[in-house]
N, C-alpha and C positions, 0 to 999 in steps of 0.2 A: 794119305793127305787129301783133303777135299779140294775141289776146284777153286773155291773162294780164297784159299790160303795164299796161293801164289800171286794172283792178281784179280782185282775186282771186275774189270771190264775188258772186253776184247778190243774195244776202240774207244777213244775219248769222245763219247756221244754228247755230253751236255753243251759244249760250245757249238756243235753242229745243230743241235735241237734249237738253241736260241737263235742262231743265224737263219735257219729255215723259217722259224716262227716270225722273225722280223721281216723276211722277204714276203711271206704270205700276208702279213699285215699290210705291208706297203702295196701289194697287189690288190688286196681287198679295198684299200683306200682309193686306188685308181678306178676300180670297177664298181665299187659300192660305196661311194663317198657319203658321208653323213652330211645332210644339207646345212644344218646349223650345229656345228660341233660344240658340245658342251665343254670342250677343253680349250676353247679360245679365251683370250684375255690375259692380262698381265699377271694376275694371281696364279693362274694355272701354269703360266710359263715360269714363274718364279719357283713354284712347287716342283715343276719338271727339272729345272736346273739343280735344285737342292737334291732331288732324288738321284739324279745322275752323279752328282758329286759324292753323295753318300754311298752309292753303289760302287763307284771307283775306289773310294776310300776302303770299303770292306774288301774288295778284290786285292788291292795292293797290300793292305795290312795282312791279309791271309797268306798271300804269296811270300811276303817277307818272313812271316812267322814260320811257314813250312820250310823255307830255305834255311833259316837260322837253326831249326831243329834237326836239319840234316836228312829230312825225308823227302820223298818225291812230290812234285806238284802235279804230275800227270795222273789222271784218274784211271789209267789203264796199267799202271805200274804198282808193284807191291809196296805197301807202306812199311817203313822200317821203324818208325816211332809213332806212338799215339800222341798226337798234339792236342793239348787241352788248354793252352795259353793263348794270349792275344785274342783275336775275335772268336776263336774256338771255345772260349769260356762262356760265350753268350749264345752261340749258334753252332750246330755241328756242320753247317754248310754255308760258311760265309761267302765263298766264291759264287755259289749258285744264287744266294741271296743278293749279292752284288749284281749279277747278271739280270736278275728279275727287277731289281730297283732301277737299274740303268735303262732297261728296255721300256719299263713303264714310264719313267721320267722323260724319255725321248718322246713318247706319245703325248705327254702333257706339254712338253716344250714346243712340239711341232703342231699340236692340235689334231693329232691323228688318234681317233678313238680306238682303232683296231690294234695299236701297239700295246696298250695295257692288257687288252683281251689276249693278245698273243703271248704276253709275258706270263699271264696266269696259266695259259695252256702249256707253255714251255716248262714252267715250274712243275706242273702236274705230271707231264711226261718225264721230266728229269727225275722226279721222285720214283716213278714206277720203273723206269729203264736203268737208272744209274744209282740213286741213293740207296735203294734197298739192297742192291748187290754190293755196293761199297761198304755198307754197314755189316753185311754178312762177312765180308772180307776182314773188316776190323774186329768183329767178334771172334772169328776163327784165329786171328793173329794175336789178339790181346786179351781175350776172354773176359774175366771178371773186371779187369781195369776198364775195358770198354763199356761193360754193363753199368758200372758206377758212373762213368762219364755220361752215358746216354740218359741216365736218370737226372743228372744235373743240368745238362745243356739241351735246349730245345732243338728240334730238327731245323726249323727256319728261324723264327723270332719268338 
């Protein structure tokens, strides 16, 4: 049995990655503020609020779908079912998409340029440190079913 079959990650990295990215972005804002932030203004604040709401919607919808299907929501535990319904029919990673949208939206809402930059960096790190391992886990657990699903649903959007 290969190492990916039992569990995809040793630690639930993605929430930690996004939290550290947010803290680094806030520190960058304190020490390297942008003089005239392009994210100021009512339009950008409205966009930020919408992005946060959309991110939370994806997160909650994904968690509800995982719970209803009887599989784990923790990325360091073994998946018991391949979930392809709910938000998973549109993206293979709705929770991470939700984190990315929420962190970017917070940047637009607060006028902090570094938060969307941090969200992109966190999404990139999440892909390389978590998503690739999670997908190997799903491939080893569900084989051809996961391959068919992977061809249908995009990694992000």
